[in-house]
Structures are given as structure tokens and as C-alpha cells.
Backbone as CSV, one residue per row, in Angstrom:
resi,resn,N_x,N_y,N_z,CA_x,CA_y,CA_z,C_x,C_y,C_z
1,MET,59.468,-6.470,-16.761,59.356,-7.662,-17.653,57.820,-7.940,-17.956
2,THR,57.512,-8.152,-19.280,56.158,-8.335,-19.690,55.660,-9.658,-19.227
3,LEU,54.360,-9.771,-19.289,53.742,-11.135,-18.893,54.142,-12.149,-19.902
4,PHE,54.249,-11.845,-21.147,54.603,-12.886,-22.214,56.033,-13.246,-21.872
5,GLN,56.966,-12.351,-21.550,58.340,-12.695,-21.287,58.528,-13.521,-20.133
6,THR,57.711,-13.242,-19.035,57.689,-14.092,-17.911,57.222,-15.547,-18.214
7,TRP,56.137,-15.560,-18.945,55.556,-16.918,-19.374,56.548,-17.686,-20.318
8,TRP,57.151,-16.974,-21.228,58.188,-17.654,-22.181,59.381,-18.091,-21.365
9,ASP,59.821,-17.315,-20.274,60.897,-17.783,-19.527,60.625,-19.018,-18.632
10,ALA,59.326,-19.016,-18.312,58.862,-20.230,-17.500,58.841,-21.523,-18.453
11,VAL,58.280,-21.253,-19.694,58.314,-22.417,-20.529,59.777,-22.891,-20.834
12,VAL,60.615,-22.032,-21.236,62.049,-22.325,-21.481,62.530,-23.114,-20.183
13,ARG,62.235,-22.543,-19.012,62.850,-23.119,-17.778,62.459,-24.553,-17.605
14,GLY,61.178,-24.924,-17.995,60.666,-26.200,-17.887,61.623,-27.346,-18.759
15,PHE,62.179,-26.756,-19.763,63.016,-27.732,-20.554,64.329,-27.881,-19.930
16,THR,64.807,-27.042,-19.096,66.190,-27.181,-18.594,66.177,-27.703,-17.133
17,ASP,65.115,-27.472,-16.235,65.096,-27.973,-14.882,64.705,-29.468,-14.880
18,THR,65.178,-30.091,-13.819,64.901,-31.582,-13.663,64.547,-31.586,-12.101
19,HIS,63.432,-32.222,-11.789,62.882,-32.393,-10.390,62.354,-33.858,-10.326
20,THR,62.946,-34.640,-9.445,62.379,-35.955,-9.211,61.639,-36.022,-7.936
21,THR,60.517,-36.685,-7.842,59.774,-36.863,-6.667,59.433,-38.489,-6.461
22,MET,59.700,-38.950,-5.406,59.392,-40.198,-4.946,57.880,-40.257,-4.616
23,VAL,57.181,-41.281,-5.025,55.699,-41.279,-4.738,55.365,-42.374,-3.624
24,PRO,54.929,-41.932,-2.510,54.510,-42.869,-1.482,53.368,-43.665,-1.991
25,LEU,53.243,-44.908,-1.584,52.168,-45.759,-2.042,50.740,-45.104,-1.750
26,PRO,50.463,-44.538,-0.662,49.225,-44.057,-0.444,48.861,-42.911,-1.454
27,ALA,49.877,-42.129,-1.707,49.573,-41.141,-2.760,49.362,-41.670,-4.129
28,LEU,50.133,-42.643,-4.522,49.791,-43.262,-5.826,48.458,-43.857,-5.884
29,LEU,48.064,-44.549,-4.857,46.770,-45.219,-4.799,45.636,-44.190,-4.849
30,GLY,45.853,-43.019,-4.180,44.889,-41.904,-4.269,44.760,-41.338,-5.502
31,ILE,45.883,-41.225,-6.355,45.851,-40.607,-7.679,45.201,-41.578,-8.516
32,LEU,45.452,-42.881,-8.453,44.748,-43.924,-9.270,43.222,-43.933,-8.938
33,ALA,42.949,-43.867,-7.667,41.496,-43.797,-7.329,40.796,-42.628,-7.944
34,CYS,41.414,-41.443,-8.062,40.904,-40.248,-8.609,40.793,-40.483,-10.051
35,ALA,41.697,-41.052,-10.691,41.657,-41.461,-12.157,40.436,-42.254,-12.532
36,VAL,40.215,-43.261,-11.628,39.149,-44.195,-11.852,37.761,-43.406,-11.577
37,VAL,37.703,-42.554,-10.689,36.523,-41.747,-10.436,36.263,-40.804,-11.529
38,LEU,37.279,-40.294,-12.184,37.040,-39.394,-13.402,36.550,-40.203,-14.626
39,SER,36.980,-41.464,-14.708,36.746,-42.150,-15.993,35.560,-43.237,-15.872
40,ILE,35.201,-43.650,-14.711,34.284,-44.684,-14.678,32.807,-44.189,-14.498
41,PRO,32.538,-43.491,-13.302,31.053,-42.954,-13.307,30.676,-42.027,-14.360
42,ARG,29.446,-42.112,-14.794,29.042,-41.366,-15.977,29.019,-39.890,-15.636
43,LEU,28.736,-39.507,-14.452,28.640,-38.113,-14.090,29.993,-37.374,-14.312
44,THR,31.008,-37.958,-13.831,32.347,-37.486,-13.995,33.024,-37.577,-15.431
45,TRP,32.679,-38.823,-15.988,33.112,-39.045,-17.278,32.489,-38.237,-18.389
46,ARG,31.315,-37.661,-18.050,30.649,-36.788,-18.968,31.542,-35.637,-19.311
47,TRP,32.303,-35.113,-18.303,33.114,-33.915,-18.369,34.607,-34.302,-18.700
48,PHE,35.168,-35.192,-17.898,36.472,-35.599,-18.219,36.653,-36.337,-19.642
49,GLY,35.531,-36.976,-19.993,35.626,-37.638,-21.363,35.723,-36.705,-22.422
50,LEU,35.382,-35.347,-22.234,35.528,-34.338,-23.386,36.931,-34.203,-23.483
51,TYR,37.793,-34.154,-22.450,39.259,-33.979,-22.640,39.808,-35.209,-23.241
52,VAL,39.380,-36.260,-22.917,39.915,-37.637,-23.568,39.652,-37.500,-25.003
53,THR,38.417,-37.107,-25.388,38.041,-36.999,-26.767,38.978,-36.040,-27.433
54,PHE,39.190,-34.837,-26.787,40.104,-33.942,-27.363,41.443,-34.485,-27.631
55,VAL,41.949,-35.175,-26.769,43.383,-35.759,-26.984,43.232,-36.797,-28.064
56,HIS,42.188,-37.607,-28.212,41.927,-38.464,-29.156,41.945,-37.824,-30.625
57,GLU,41.212,-36.842,-30.722,41.205,-35.979,-32.025,42.493,-35.346,-32.306
58,LEU,43.226,-34.901,-31.224,44.523,-34.274,-31.508,45.520,-35.390,-32.129
59,GLY,45.254,-36.670,-31.597,45.989,-37.812,-32.064,45.821,-37.849,-33.570
60,HIS,44.558,-37.848,-34.017,44.387,-37.895,-35.466,44.984,-36.772,-36.150
61,ALA,44.841,-35.557,-35.639,45.455,-34.305,-36.284,46.942,-34.357,-36.425
62,TYR,47.578,-34.569,-35.370,49.132,-34.555,-35.377,49.627,-35.704,-36.231
63,ALA,48.942,-36.834,-36.152,49.314,-38.033,-37.064,49.241,-37.656,-38.554
64,ALA,48.171,-36.856,-38.841,47.799,-36.381,-40.246,48.986,-35.453,-40.599
65,LEU,49.336,-34.500,-39.817,50.439,-33.619,-40.073,51.810,-34.250,-40.260
66,MET,52.009,-35.374,-39.620,53.248,-36.179,-39.745,53.371,-36.679,-41.003
67,THR,52.342,-36.955,-41.822,52.486,-37.498,-43.120,52.213,-36.503,-44.233
68,GLY,52.138,-35.212,-43.856,52.046,-34.181,-44.832,50.578,-33.782,-45.226
69,ARG,49.603,-34.314,-44.450,48.156,-34.066,-44.766,47.950,-32.635,-44.243
70,PHE,46.948,-32.060,-44.840,46.486,-30.735,-44.301,45.274,-30.863,-43.441
71,VAL,45.301,-30.270,-42.231,44.201,-30.327,-41.363,43.391,-29.140,-41.577
72,HIS,42.078,-29.318,-41.862,41.144,-28.309,-42.082,40.515,-27.873,-40.758
73,GLY,40.270,-28.862,-39.815,39.632,-28.607,-38.533,39.215,-29.803,-37.887
74,LEU,38.946,-29.579,-36.690,38.217,-30.767,-35.912,37.117,-30.213,-35.075
75,ARG,36.205,-31.153,-34.629,35.006,-30.778,-33.838,34.932,-31.754,-32.834
76,ILE,34.381,-31.306,-31.649,34.080,-32.205,-30.514,32.644,-32.063,-30.091
77,GLY,31.911,-33.004,-29.877,30.506,-32.949,-29.392,30.372,-33.256,-27.973
78,LEU,29.315,-32.722,-27.379,29.072,-32.911,-25.966,28.820,-34.432,-25.655
79,ASP,28.491,-35.136,-26.677,28.263,-36.679,-26.469,29.570,-37.395,-26.665
80,HIS,30.636,-36.773,-26.725,32.079,-37.262,-26.764,32.349,-37.737,-28.251
81,SER,31.554,-37.345,-29.299,31.829,-37.669,-30.625,32.945,-36.606,-30.992
82,GLY,33.720,-36.926,-32.039,34.557,-36.124,-32.535,34.782,-36.236,-34.150
83,ARG,35.249,-35.273,-34.820,35.364,-35.355,-36.181,36.544,-34.511,-36.669
84,LEU,37.540,-35.167,-37.268,38.676,-34.504,-37.895,38.457,-34.357,-39.480
85,VAL,38.760,-33.237,-40.040,38.726,-33.169,-41.403,40.145,-32.897,-41.969
86,SER,40.649,-33.775,-42.768,42.049,-33.479,-43.365,42.033,-33.982,-44.734
87,SER,42.965,-33.484,-45.420,43.063,-33.941,-46.868,44.471,-34.116,-47.314
88,GLY,44.721,-35.007,-48.212,46.011,-35.322,-48.757,46.011,-36.385,-49.796
89,ARG,47.008,-36.624,-50.497,46.912,-37.632,-51.584,47.316,-38.997,-51.170
90,SER,48.101,-39.105,-50.051,48.608,-40.431,-49.616,47.532,-41.302,-48.888
91,ALA,47.239,-42.510,-49.319,46.316,-43.387,-48.547,46.908,-43.762,-47.405
92,PHE,48.206,-43.934,-47.259,48.929,-44.361,-46.035,48.694,-43.167,-44.972
93,GLY,48.776,-42.044,-45.402,48.545,-40.830,-44.452,47.123,-40.811,-44.001
94,ALA,46.184,-41.236,-44.701,44.773,-41.306,-44.191,44.703,-42.328,-43.190
95,ALA,45.261,-43.526,-43.496,45.096,-44.722,-42.502,45.910,-44.378,-41.316
96,TRP,47.193,-43.766,-41.439,47.999,-43.404,-40.257,47.199,-42.494,-39.422
97,SER,46.557,-41.505,-39.893,45.844,-40.550,-39.148,44.622,-41.148,-38.496
98,GLY,43.999,-42.050,-39.221,42.752,-42.676,-38.718,43.165,-43.649,-37.596
99,PHE,44.311,-44.283,-37.575,44.738,-45.240,-36.497,45.009,-44.467,-35.247
100,TRP,45.589,-43.362,-35.133,46.156,-42.709,-33.930,45.217,-41.940,-33.028
101,GLY,43.845,-42.226,-33.204,42.902,-41.573,-32.382,42.812,-42.288,-31.036
102,TYR,42.290,-43.566,-31.047,42.080,-44.223,-29.761,43.370,-44.439,-28.949
103,PRO,44.488,-44.784,-29.606,45.800,-44.943,-28.764,46.370,-43.613,-28.185
104,ALA,45.903,-42.533,-28.750,46.500,-41.326,-28.351,46.486,-40.956,-26.889
105,PRO,45.270,-41.165,-26.108,45.313,-40.888,-24.706,46.214,-41.771,-23.956
106,ALA,46.380,-43.026,-24.240,47.316,-43.957,-23.480,48.749,-43.620,-23.872
107,VAL,49.082,-43.275,-25.218,50.439,-42.875,-25.509,50.906,-41.669,-24.775
108,VAL,49.936,-40.609,-24.815,50.237,-39.293,-24.041,50.312,-39.482,-22.599
109,GLY,49.456,-40.518,-22.089,49.581,-40.879,-20.655,50.834,-41.479,-20.312
110,PHE,51.434,-42.394,-21.157,52.637,-42.968,-20.927,53.792,-41.924,-21.021
111,GLY,53.706,-41.109,-21.945,54.751,-40.097,-22.181,54.816,-39.130,-20.924
112,LEU,53.739,-38.845,-20.370,53.727,-37.986,-19.107,54.243,-38.781,-17.873
113,ILE,53.876,-40.024,-17.831,54.459,-40.830,-16.678,55.922,-40.967,-16.867
114,ALA,56.378,-41.199,-18.174,57.825,-41.357,-18.330,58.503,-40.056,-18.076
115,ALA,58.021,-38.951,-18.356,58.548,-37.667,-18.152,58.654,-37.406,-16.533
116,PHE,57.605,-37.873,-15.871,57.693,-37.793,-14.407,58.792,-38.650,-13.935
117,ALA,58.945,-39.905,-14.416,59.898,-40.763,-13.870,61.358,-40.269,-14.142
118,ALA,61.551,-39.627,-15.319,62.868,-39.083,-15.583,63.179,-37.671,-15.028
119,GLY,62.242,-37.119,-14.135,62.410,-35.784,-13.571,62.193,-34.739,-14.524
120,ARG,61.511,-34.896,-15.631,61.298,-34.011,-16.627,59.756,-33.520,-16.755
121,SER,59.188,-33.452,-15.710,57.815,-33.099,-15.705,57.670,-31.605,-16.243
122,GLY,58.651,-30.764,-15.844,58.567,-29.367,-16.331,58.713,-29.318,-17.868
123,ALA,59.495,-30.141,-18.482,59.524,-30.140,-19.911,58.258,-30.629,-20.578
124,ALA,57.638,-31.704,-19.873,56.317,-32.194,-20.460,55.164,-31.107,-20.300
125,MET,55.216,-30.360,-19.132,54.276,-29.311,-18.999,54.532,-28.239,-20.033
126,SER,55.765,-27.798,-20.382,56.020,-26.898,-21.287,55.566,-27.321,-22.599
127,VAL,55.862,-28.512,-23.049,55.468,-29.024,-24.250,53.967,-28.994,-24.428
128,GLY,53.287,-29.526,-23.449,51.776,-29.584,-23.434,51.203,-28.164,-23.521
129,ALA,51.806,-27.069,-22.911,51.257,-25.888,-22.997,51.364,-25.245,-24.274
130,LEU,52.483,-25.578,-24.973,52.683,-25.073,-26.314,51.745,-25.818,-27.245
131,ILE,51.666,-27.115,-27.081,50.725,-27.926,-28.102,49.274,-27.549,-27.968
132,LEU,48.905,-27.286,-26.730,47.428,-26.866,-26.524,47.277,-25.543,-27.092
133,LEU,48.219,-24.637,-27.069,47.900,-23.227,-27.656,47.901,-23.514,-29.240
134,VAL,48.734,-24.201,-29.887,48.802,-24.482,-31.264,47.494,-25.113,-31.727
135,SER,47.018,-26.035,-30.882,45.827,-26.815,-31.237,44.597,-25.984,-31.320
136,LEU,44.554,-24.727,-30.828,43.406,-23.905,-30.877,43.028,-23.535,-32.243
137,ILE,43.970,-23.631,-33.120,43.762,-23.161,-34.706,43.030,-24.250,-35.304
138,PHE,42.990,-25.554,-34.806,42.299,-26.600,-35.481,40.795,-26.528,-35.113
139,LEU,40.374,-26.043,-34.043,38.980,-26.142,-33.530,37.990,-25.403,-34.325
140,ARG,36.848,-25.985,-34.625,35.767,-25.468,-35.420,34.363,-25.443,-34.812
141,ASN,34.286,-25.716,-33.518,33.067,-25.617,-32.889,33.199,-25.162,-31.433
142,ILE,32.135,-24.648,-30.823,32.146,-24.011,-29.464,32.622,-25.047,-28.442
143,THR,32.211,-26.313,-28.446,32.475,-27.263,-27.465,33.964,-27.497,-27.483
144,GLY,34.472,-27.790,-28.713,35.933,-27.992,-28.922,36.766,-26.893,-28.454
145,ILE,36.361,-25.618,-28.761,37.127,-24.397,-28.376,37.096,-24.297,-26.877
146,LEU,36.017,-24.508,-26.183,35.887,-24.360,-24.747,36.868,-25.429,-24.124
147,VAL,36.860,-26.691,-24.545,37.686,-27.628,-24.021,39.139,-27.228,-24.185
148,ALA,39.502,-26.849,-25.299,40.921,-26.523,-25.688,41.303,-25.207,-24.936
149,VAL,40.481,-24.219,-24.724,40.776,-23.066,-23.941,41.018,-23.301,-22.485
150,VAL,40.141,-24.178,-21.908,40.245,-24.480,-20.491,41.540,-25.280,-20.239
151,SER,41.711,-26.267,-21.163,43.044,-27.048,-21.117,44.208,-26.227,-21.080
152,ALA,44.244,-25.421,-22.113,45.337,-24.480,-22.348,45.625,-23.552,-21.233
153,ALA,44.581,-22.987,-20.679,44.724,-22.008,-19.581,45.201,-22.754,-18.369
154,ILE,44.723,-23.997,-18.071,45.262,-24.661,-16.790,46.778,-24.852,-17.032
155,ALA,47.068,-25.317,-18.202,48.570,-25.642,-18.546,49.367,-24.366,-18.414
156,GLN,48.947,-23.319,-18.888,49.708,-22.071,-18.726,49.867,-21.587,-17.207
157,LEU,48.850,-21.707,-16.441,48.894,-21.322,-15.047,49.801,-22.217,-14.351
158,LEU,49.904,-23.477,-14.692,50.744,-24.309,-14.029,52.229,-24.027,-14.438
159,VAL,52.343,-23.783,-15.649,53.758,-23.297,-16.054,54.226,-22.006,-15.325
160,LEU,53.271,-21.136,-15.168,53.648,-19.850,-14.632,53.882,-19.891,-13.161
161,PHE,52.890,-20.521,-12.429,52.816,-20.400,-10.966,53.221,-21.493,-10.070
162,ALA,52.989,-22.706,-10.649,53.174,-23.973,-9.812,54.555,-24.179,-9.455
163,THR,54.837,-24.737,-8.230,56.040,-25.273,-7.793,56.464,-26.516,-8.493
164,PRO,57.759,-26.865,-8.548,58.094,-28.080,-9.323,57.420,-29.299,-8.793
165,ALA,57.255,-29.394,-7.431,56.613,-30.606,-6.924,55.174,-30.637,-7.427
166,THR,54.462,-29.484,-7.498,53.090,-29.421,-7.956,52.960,-29.883,-9.325
167,VAL,53.925,-29.333,-10.186,53.958,-29.694,-11.666,54.168,-31.264,-11.804
168,ASN,55.116,-31.844,-10.790,55.339,-33.263,-10.945,54.094,-34.135,-10.727
169,TYR,53.349,-33.679,-9.630,52.214,-34.452,-9.300,51.038,-34.150,-10.294
170,ALA,50.994,-32.972,-10.897,49.914,-32.763,-11.970,50.228,-33.553,-13.154
171,VAL,51.546,-33.720,-13.670,51.872,-34.523,-14.759,51.633,-35.903,-14.480
172,LEU,51.925,-36.479,-13.290,51.792,-37.893,-12.962,50.248,-38.054,-12.934
173,ALA,49.373,-37.200,-12.347,47.989,-37.441,-12.193,47.352,-37.434,-13.569
174,LEU,47.747,-36.548,-14.429,47.095,-36.470,-15.886,47.547,-37.680,-16.637
175,GLY,48.793,-38.087,-16.380,49.222,-39.325,-17.138,48.411,-40.551,-16.860
176,ILE,48.227,-40.726,-15.454,47.399,-41.883,-15.076,45.937,-41.817,-15.459
177,ALA,45.405,-40.586,-15.392,43.992,-40.289,-15.796,43.848,-40.560,-17.273
178,LEU,44.688,-40.142,-18.130,44.593,-40.404,-19.507,44.760,-41.913,-19.881
179,SER,45.576,-42.610,-19.048,45.809,-43.910,-19.344,44.493,-44.695,-19.018
180,VAL,43.824,-44.425,-17.962,42.581,-45.033,-17.497,41.562,-44.617,-18.498
181,GLY,41.527,-43.301,-18.853,40.504,-42.861,-19.768,40.663,-43.590,-21.282
182,GLY,41.852,-43.859,-21.547,42.178,-44.440,-22.947,41.628,-45.914,-22.951
183,ILE,41.839,-46.583,-21.793,41.286,-47.938,-21.514,39.814,-47.923,-21.681
184,ARG,39.198,-47.072,-20.991,37.695,-46.939,-20.997,37.159,-46.874,-22.294
185,ASP,37.804,-45.908,-23.184,37.299,-45.588,-24.474,37.529,-46.915,-25.363
186,LEU,38.551,-47.683,-25.073,38.861,-48.847,-25.863,37.677,-49.879,-25.642
187,LEU,37.350,-50.048,-24.318,36.381,-51.017,-24.003,34.951,-50.529,-24.598
188,LYS,34.713,-49.194,-24.596,33.507,-48.715,-25.212,33.483,-49.101,-26.670
189,LEU,34.611,-48.892,-27.277,34.633,-49.227,-28.743,34.480,-50.689,-28.956
190,ALA,35.035,-51.614,-28.117,34.805,-53.071,-28.255,33.332,-53.314,-28.097
191,GLY,32.560,-52.660,-27.193,31.172,-52.802,-26.958,30.433,-52.530,-28.229
192,VAL,30.878,-51.343,-29.075,30.183,-50.986,-30.177,30.318,-52.226,-31.312
193,HIS,31.381,-52.851,-31.260,31.596,-53.946,-32.263,31.013,-55.228,-31.820
194,THR,30.613,-55.389,-30.597,30.029,-56.628,-30.119,28.605,-56.614,-29.769
195,ARG,28.098,-55.413,-29.218,26.752,-55.342,-28.590,25.995,-54.217,-29.295
196,ARG,26.655,-53.173,-29.637,25.884,-51.972,-30.255,26.370,-51.802,-31.648
197,ARG,26.111,-52.760,-32.517,26.576,-52.636,-33.838,25.815,-51.576,-34.764
198,ASP,24.707,-51.095,-34.118,24.032,-49.927,-34.933,24.865,-48.698,-34.873
199,ARG,25.886,-48.585,-34.016,26.716,-47.439,-33.895,28.141,-47.734,-34.659
200,LEU,28.194,-48.711,-35.481,29.486,-49.044,-36.163,29.893,-47.938,-37.066
201,ALA,29.093,-47.265,-37.570,29.400,-46.226,-38.626,30.361,-45.113,-38.083
202,ALA,30.271,-44.978,-36.701,31.122,-44.016,-36.095,32.473,-44.544,-35.489
203,SER,32.608,-45.821,-35.578,33.841,-46.501,-35.202,35.075,-46.204,-36.122
204,ASP,36.202,-45.771,-35.485,37.425,-45.679,-36.326,37.886,-46.965,-36.914
205,ALA,37.739,-48.076,-36.237,38.097,-49.376,-36.754,37.309,-49.783,-38.006
206,PHE,35.957,-49.502,-37.798,35.002,-49.821,-39.001,35.426,-48.867,-40.123
207,ILE,35.609,-47.513,-39.909,35.984,-46.721,-40.945,37.205,-47.092,-41.676
208,LEU,38.231,-47.463,-40.902,39.536,-47.912,-41.450,39.359,-49.159,-42.256
209,GLY,38.531,-50.016,-41.686,38.262,-51.303,-42.482,37.569,-51.055,-43.828
210,ARG,36.623,-50.166,-43.768,35.948,-49.859,-45.010,36.850,-49.148,-46.066
211,THR,37.735,-48.175,-45.559,38.517,-47.402,-46.520,39.759,-48.155,-46.995
212,THR,40.287,-49.089,-46.163,41.601,-49.680,-46.563,41.353,-51.049,-46.968
213,GLY,40.148,-51.798,-46.699,40.019,-53.165,-46.963,40.616,-54.029,-46.020
214,VAL,41.240,-53.594,-44.977,41.791,-54.342,-43.850,40.636,-54.483,-42.821
215,PRO,40.383,-55.795,-42.437,39.105,-55.923,-41.563,39.259,-55.075,-40.186
216,ALA,38.126,-54.750,-39.785,38.099,-53.862,-38.583,38.728,-54.575,-37.255
217,PHE,38.703,-55.852,-37.231,39.198,-56.474,-36.141,40.702,-56.307,-36.073
218,VAL,41.418,-56.195,-37.288,42.803,-56.020,-37.181,43.134,-54.703,-36.631
219,TRP,42.282,-53.736,-37.007,42.622,-52.378,-36.408,42.256,-52.307,-34.959
220,LEU,41.318,-53.103,-34.502,40.982,-53.105,-33.011,42.133,-53.752,-32.366
221,THR,42.660,-54.778,-33.036,43.876,-55.437,-32.294,45.061,-54.499,-32.243
222,GLY,45.138,-53.668,-33.222,46.295,-52.713,-33.166,46.016,-51.743,-32.052
223,PHE,44.851,-51.279,-31.973,44.501,-50.284,-30.853,44.935,-50.886,-29.541
224,THR,44.352,-52.058,-29.397,44.610,-52.875,-28.082,46.028,-53.100,-27.754
225,ALA,46.755,-53.497,-28.784,48.295,-53.645,-28.536,49.022,-52.494,-28.137
226,VAL,48.695,-51.350,-28.775,49.352,-50.015,-28.343,48.871,-49.641,-26.832
227,ILE,47.644,-49.673,-26.622,47.063,-49.257,-25.383,47.511,-50.171,-24.263
228,ALA,47.534,-51.439,-24.516,47.963,-52.416,-23.395,49.475,-52.280,-23.277
229,GLY,50.243,-52.048,-24.270,51.682,-51.835,-24.159,51.994,-50.547,-23.383
230,CYS,51.261,-49.440,-23.585,51.501,-48.237,-22.853,51.066,-48.486,-21.471
231,ALA,50.061,-49.202,-21.217,49.607,-49.379,-19.801,50.613,-50.196,-19.021
232,ALA,51.093,-51.233,-19.669,52.058,-52.066,-19.025,53.362,-51.318,-18.735
233,ALA,53.782,-50.556,-19.710,55.072,-49.767,-19.514,54.894,-48.598,-18.365
234,SER,53.660,-48.106,-18.329,53.431,-47.093,-17.317,53.496,-47.682,-15.880
235,ALA,52.873,-48.940,-15.807,52.862,-49.585,-14.491,54.152,-50.027,-14.006
236,TRP,55.034,-50.384,-15.075,56.362,-50.816,-14.699,57.083,-49.510,-14.209
237,LEU,56.985,-48.355,-14.892,57.704,-47.178,-14.372,57.220,-46.840,-13.005
238,LEU,55.951,-46.850,-12.713,55.306,-46.420,-11.403,55.787,-47.358,-10.331
239,TRP,55.954,-48.636,-10.598,56.376,-49.539,-9.678,57.792,-49.193,-9.223
240,GLY,58.699,-48.871,-10.227,60.010,-48.416,-9.864,60.188,-47.267,-9.171
241,LEU,59.067,-46.347,-9.096,59.123,-44.954,-8.587,58.636,-45.040,-7.139
242,LEU,57.939,-46.070,-6.673,57.353,-46.070,-5.287,58.426,-45.806,-4.243
243,ALA,58.041,-44.936,-3.364,58.917,-44.651,-2.162,58.737,-45.799,-1.182
244,VAL,59.823,-46.303,-0.640,59.877,-47.388,0.314,60.326,-46.872,1.676
């Protein structure tokens, strides 16, 4: 059997197998602590934030594809900046794509936690492995390519070699980490609009406000509503999964 066939069989198996894992409270607190450590200190956020930015930009990209826009490419900077270039005739498509950057990490985080809760972590990992591979075609700079390649490689290794319990905990940990990272990014954006207004030109809310005529605070409110809703739903799911 070739390596490709082995990999593909593992990907397909992820969609059919179900494995449920109860989470002891100490384990959940440990995962949450690790997520905070990844997202809060500048030293660790410098690197994990690149992955959160990658998910942010993929949110723009896949939202653009949903409305029939053509994605020309995306770039990620070491300073956590990102830029997606897409084209299309629909003004709605441009706004839709522009909206789904900041909420993307929280939405993906909730999706991963929901998959864990349903015993479908394998399916989530298989979907992630495929999406990360497809996403390589969008990247147009070395930083973005490196982030995508490392992310895709880790996902493929987990699909191929990890036990179901390991996949479960990996999906749960990544879901929580992305949720925390998404909240951190939202707070950073709020800071740009309140204290660092010299950086407004790079704000998705500001750009959406300028291009649509809808005030930036409306877009900020939308980001906040989606992210807060995902965080609340994730917390509710985790509460129900705690081992007693």
C-alpha cells in the first residue's frame, strides 16, 4: 500500500469513526492555561499569533469563495498583518468576505469543540487536513507558506499516526486556543479604534465602513456578537463534557 493510499484511508476513516472522551476538570484547566499562555504573553503570541492570523485570512478567503469571488492570493506578515486579494462584481461578496476575518478563529474554535463534544474529532481533523492542503494554493509569500506548510504537516501526521484519544485532545486544545486567540485579536482591534487610531487604516472594521458606508462601530459590534456567541456556546459544551 502506498503512503498516499495509507493517508487517504486515514482521512476517510476520520469521517466514519466516532470517539468520545470525558475531560477531567484538571485536564481542561490545564488546556485552558496552555491556551492563555499561547495567546497572552508577547513571546508566545509572536508565533501562535501567526497561526491565528492564518485562520483569520482563510476566513476572508473562504467567505469570498462562498459568494463566487475569485481569490488571487493572500499574504501573512511576521507582524501578524495579513492581506487577501480577491475580485468579483458583487458588493455583498466583498463585504461578506471582509467581515469573516476576525470572527473566523472563534468560529473554527467552536466548530472544533463541537466536533469533540459529538465524538467527531477525527472528522474535524480530516477536514482540517484537507482544507490546509487546499489553502496552500492561496499563499503568496514565504511567511504565509511556512505557516501553512507547518500547520498542514502537523495535521497530516495526526491523521496518519495519532491515536483517537490523542486526536480528541488535539482538536479540543486547538479549539480552545483559537477561541482565546480570537478574543485577544478582537481586544487588540478594539484598542486600535480607541487608543491607537493611527493604525485605523489596517482595521477590517474601518475598511468595511469606508467601502460600504456602514459605520465601523456596527462592524465591530458584529465581530463582537459572533465571537462572544461562539465563546459562550463553547463554554456551555465544555461544561457538559466535564468528567465527574
